[in-house]
N, C-alpha and C positions, 0 to 999 in steps of 0.2 A: 466407506463404500463409495464406489463411483461407477461410471459407465465408460466402456471402450467405444471410442468414436472413430469412424473412418471418414476423413475429410476428402477422400477420393484422390489422394496424391501418391498412392502406391503403398506397398507393404511396409515401408520404413517410415511412414508418416502417421500412424495411428496415434490417437491422443486419449488421455483420460479426462473426463469432465464430471462435474457434480451437477447433474440436471434433474435431480429428484428420483431418477430410476437408479436403484441400488443393486446392480447385478455383478459387481466386480469387487472382491475383497482387496483392500490395499494394506500392505504391511510396510512399516517404516524400516529403515536400515537399522535403527536402534533395536527394534523388536527382533530382527533377524540376528543381530549380534548377541542379544540376550538368549536366544534359543540355542545357540551353539556356544558352549563354554569356551573360554579363552585358552584352556589347556589343550583343546583339540583344534582350535581355529585362531590364528593370529592374523588380524587384518593387515593387509599391505596396500592394495590398490583397489579403488572403486572407480568404475567408468559409468558416468551418468549421461544418458542421451534419452530424455523422456519427453521430447516434443512439446516443450512449453510448460511442463508440470513443475519446473524448477521453482517457480514462485511458491508453490504449495510445499514442496519437499524441504525447502530451506526456511519456511515460515516459523517453525518451532521445533523443539526436540532435536536440536542439531549437535548434541554433545558427541555424537559418533564421528563427526568430521575429524577431530584431532586424533582419533584412533588409527586413521589411515595415513601412512607416510606419503602416499601419492593419491591425489584426487584428480580425476579428469572429468571435466564437465563440458558438455556442448550446450551453450546458451542459445536461446531462441528469440531474442528481442527483434530480430529481423522478421520473424514470422508473426509476431504479435506487437506491431507498432503501437506506441502510446500507452503501453500497459506496464512499463517498468518491470518486465518479467524477471530480469536479473537482479533486481534490487535486494531481495532477501538473501540471495547467494552472496552478494557483495557485502551486505551488513554482517553476515555470518563470518566470513573469512577476513574481513578488514582488520580485526583486532588480534588475529592469530599470527604467530611467528612462522610465516610460510613465504616461499618464493613463488612467482608466477611466470609461466612461459605460455605464450600464445602461439599455437600452431594450427593453421587452417581454422576449422570451426571449433577447435578444442582449447580450453583453458586447462593447463596443467598446474595444479597447486601442490607444491612440494614442501613437506614439513622440514623445518630447520633444526629440530631437536630430536633426540632419541629417547624421550621419556615415554 
C-alpha cells in the first residue's frame, strides 16, 4: 500500500510514496501476470515510467523480467540524486542475457533468447 503524491510538476510527474498513509493498492507485475493465465496472455513488452519507484519495483520479486522479450524503463536518478535509484534495476538485469539500447530517457532491454 502507498500514497499517490503530487510534487507539483504536472500530470506526468505523480509519484508513489510510503509515508504511513495507505490509500493506494499496489500490484506487482508478477501478480498481474499470475492473474491472467499464459494461455490467454503472452507477455511481450512492458514500459515502465514510474517517476522514481524503480528502486522499489526491482528490489525483489523480479522473476517476471525474463518473461518479457522487451523491457523499456525510464530511470530517474537525475530526479533523485544521491539515492542510487537505478541500482536495483541494474542488479536485476546485469546477470541476464539481454542487450541494452539507450534512447533519450529510456533504456531498452532486449532478451537474447527465445525461451
